[in-house]
N, C-alpha and C positions, 0 to 999 in steps of 0.2 A: 110254362117255360118255353114252349115252342114259339109263342108270340114274342117273347123277349128275345129269343135267339134270332128270329126273323127280323125283328126291329134292329138289333145290333148289326146284323149282316147288311140290311138296307142302308143303315147309317155309314158303315164301313165302305160299301160300294159307292155311295154318294161322295164320300170324302176322297176315295180313290179316283173317281171320275173328275172331280174338281181339281185334284192335284195333277193329274195327267193333262187336263186341259190348260191349267195355269202354266205348267212347265213348258208345254208345247208352244204356248203363246209367248212366253219369255224367250224361248229359243228362236222363234220367228222374228221378233223385233230385234233381237241381238244380231241375227243374220242380216237384217235390213241395214242396221247401223254399220256392221263391218263391211258390207258391200259398198255402202256410201263412202266409207273411209278409203276403200280400195279405189273408188272412182276419183276421189280427191287426189290420191297419189298418182293415178294414171294421168290426170290433167296436169299435175305438176311435172310429171315426166315428159309430157308433150312439150311443155315450155322448155324444159332442159334440153330436149332433142332439137328444138328450133334454134337455140342459142349459138351453137357452133356455126351454122349457116349465116346467121346475122353477123357474127363477129368476123367471119371471113369476108363477107360482102363489104363491111365497113373498113376492114383492113386495107382493101384495095384503094380506098379513097382517103383514108385518114391514118396513114402510117405512123405519124408522130403522136397519135393519141394512144400510145402504147399503155400508159398507166390505166386508162379507162378500160381498154380491152382486157388487160390482165386482171383488173378488178372484177369484170363480168365472169371471166373464166374461173377465177378463184371462188367467187360467190356461187357459181353453178356447181363447182366441185363440192363445196361445203354443203349446199342444199341437197345434192343428190346422195351425200354420204349418210344422211339421217333417214332411217326408214321407220315408219310407224306400223305397228301391228296391234290388233285388238288384245292380244295376250299380254303385252308389256306396255300398254298405253298409260303412262304416268303423267301427272301434270307437268313435271320437270321436262320429260321427253317431248311433250306437246309444245312447251314453251321454246325449247331448243329448235324444234322443227319449224315453228312459226317464225322464230328469229332468223334462222338461216334463209327461209323463203323471203322474208322481208328485206334482208340484205341483198338478195338476188333481184328483187323488184327495184330497189334503189339503184343498183348497178345498171340494170337495164334502162332505167330512166335516164341516167347519165349518158348511156350509149345512144339512146334515141335522140337525145338533145344534141349530139354531135352533128346531126343533119343541118342544124342552123348555120354551122360554120362551113358546110360544104354543099352549096346549091346543086352541084351536079349529082351529089348523093341523093338528094330529094327526088331528082328526076329518074334515078336508077330504078328500073322496074323490079329487079330482084329485091332491092332494099324495101321498096313500097310493099311488095307482096309479103315479105317477111314481117314488116311492121304490122300489117293488117293481121297476119297470122298470130303475132304475139298479142296484139290488142284483143283479138277474139279469144285467145287462150286465157288471158287475164280475166275476161268475162266468164269463161267456162270455169276457171278456178273459183271465182266468187260464187257462182251458181252451185258448184259441187260442194263447197264448204257449207253453203246454206242448206242444201239437201242433207248433208251429213249431220249438221246441227239439229235439223228437224227429226231425223231418224234417231239420233242420240236422245233427244228429248222424249220421244215416244218410248224408247227402251228404258230410260231412267224412270219415267213415270210408271211404267208397267212393273218394274222390279221393286219400286219403293212403296207402292200402294198396298194397303192392307186388304186382303190377307196374303197377297202374292209375296210381300216382304218376308214372310215366314219361309216360304219355299226358296226364294232367291238366296237367302242366307244359307239355307241347308245345301243348296246345289252350287254355291259359289258364283252366282251372278253378281258382278261388281259394277258399280256406277262407272259410266264411261265419261271421258273428258270431251268438251266441246272446243271448237276453234273459237278464239276470242280475238278481238282487235288488239293489235300491238300497241305498246305504250307510245303515245305521241301520234297515233294514227288519225286523231281528230284534226291535226294540222296538215295543211298541204305541203308536200315535199318541195324543197328548193333544190334546183339543179344548177350548180355553178361549176365553171371551168376556170 
């Protein structure tokens, strides 16, 4: 009987060690994914913070492009009003967020295209600096989304693989959503005035 009791205790200890290790592993990859999401939002915020400066610079040269400027301001407002957090990350909320960010990108494209009508704006150092900042930020956004998607992939794989899937269900680890290309993203945008 002592050997049986010792065997049961050893099996229980092994199961406990596995469960603790698996749980801690899932927490680790979940934290990496939520940190990557926060980095995406930080990069989008950087873009939103640059926009007022760009709009003011362009206003000085292109006062009658009011509709385009208002479109950028409106799109920025809409894009910054949607916040993502890991606790309430639904496919619908992710789509709304991506849609708002896409509208902002389109509005910025129209704003940048204004420079073709205003040669002196092209030469304006402030405008060039802001344009470079925005281009760099767009690259950062893309990189941050790619890193987020990679972290989410690791997390989703970790919680869905057997035997971790048993524990993930017990402890409430939910599959996270990735950023996806917007509908029509495969076509180059057309900027028209």
